[in-house]
N, C-alpha and C positions, 0 to 999 in steps of 0.2 A: 524636841527634835521629832520629826515625823517618822513614822514607821515606813520602811520601804514597801512598795507595792509588790504584790505577787507578779510573776511573769508568766502565769498560765491560769486557765480556768479548767477545773477537772471535777468529775463526779466520782466519789469513792464508792464503788459498787458494793464492797464488803459491808459498808455501814449504811447503805441506802435503806431508808424506811420503806417497807412494802407498800405503804399508802402514799409514798412520794414525799419529797421534801423541797423546801425553798433554799436556793443558794443565793447569797447576797454578798457583794463585795466590790472591790476595785482592783483591776489588774492592768499592768503596763504591757499591753500586747500589740499596740499599733505603732510600729517603727517604720516610718516612711522616710525615704531619702529623696524628698521632693523639694524643689525650690520655692513653690508657692503654697504648700500645704504642710502645716506644722501642728501635730497633735500635742496637747499638753494635759497633764494629769493622766489619769488612767481611764480605762473603760469601766464605767459603773454598770453593774449588772444585777438583775433580780430575775432569777430563773427558777422554774419548777421542773424537777426531774422525777420521773416515775417509770418504773420497770413494768412491762406487760409481757410476761413470758420471756421470749428471747429478744425483746425490743426495749430499748430505752428511749423514751420520749422526753425531750428537753424543749421547753418553750418559755418565753418571757420577753423582757425588755433589756436593751443595751443602750448606753449613751456615752459619747466621747466629745470632749471639747477640742476645738481646732482654731488655729489662726490661719485664715485664708487671705488671698489677695483678690480683690474685686476685679472681675473681668471687664467691667465698664470703666472704672476710674483709676484702677491700679493701687488703691489704698488697702492697707491691712485692716482686717476686721476679725472679731471673734464670733464663733457660732458653736452650737452644740448639735451634733448629728445624733438623732434618736432612731432606734430600730424598735418599734412597738411590738412587732409580730415575729420576733426571732423564733424559729421552730426547726428542730433537727431530730432525726430519728437515727438510732445506732443499733446495729445488731450486736447482741451480747451473749455470753455464755458463762457458766459457773466458774470457769478457770480465769476469767478476766478480773483484775483488781480495780481498774479505774478506766474511765473514758475521758480523754482530754478534749475539751471544747474550744481550746484557744484558737486554732486555725479557722474554724467555722465562725466564731464570734468576730475575729479580726476581719474576715472576708465580708461579713454582713455590714460592718461599719464602713469599710472602704467602698463597697458597692453603693452605699447610700450617700457618699460624698457628691455634691453637685458638680456636673460637668462644667458649668459656667457659673461660678459663685458670684453673687451680687450682694454688696454690703447693705443695700436697701432697694426695694422695688422701685422707688422713686429716684434712684441714683441717675443723675443726668449724664454721667460719663466724664470723659476727660474735658476739662475746661479749654475752650478754644481761646487763644490769645487774640487780641485785636489784630486784624490783618495789616501787615505792613506792606507798603507798596515797594516793589523792587525798583531800584534806580533805572532810568531809561538806558538802554543799550544803543548808543548812536550808530553802531555798526549796521543795525537793521533798518535805520531810517532811510538809507539809500534805496531800499526796495519800495518805499511808499510812493515814489514817483515812477516806478517801473510800469510800463505799459506793454502788453503783448501785441504782436503784429495784428492779431484778430481785432483787438480793441481799437487799434490805430485805424484800421480799414473801416470799422463801423463809424468812427468819428468823422471820417472824410466821405462817408456815403459810398464807399466802395464795397463790392461783394466778393 
């Protein structure tokens, strides 16, 4: 049985090494209620956290797997959204116990989702079915023989 994923990412300031430390793990923090965007698994992260006086600098990599719907052909496909350059700065003081990164990490993943996801750059889009000819509508055939007064006058050489 798999261990449940954390539901947040946080830095424990009381235990933070003065030289900084690496935070690694997976957290279930992207919960979208979207018809065409479905995250699965958790956000995998590898972050470096280091305090500089009254500032905590956190930087690193985030990634999350998604099932998306292709905007060209409408088929489902899986992709991984990667944020290579996640970087946030937090103001800290000696009274603070921890800094929660969950919201910023979640926002970084969501902001990197494609506006128009495509399953493959070569995706041709929706297949067009062979054109079917509509049956003739006899009601309009009466207009085929319709001649305007101007056309009639031109035929008879009148002006």
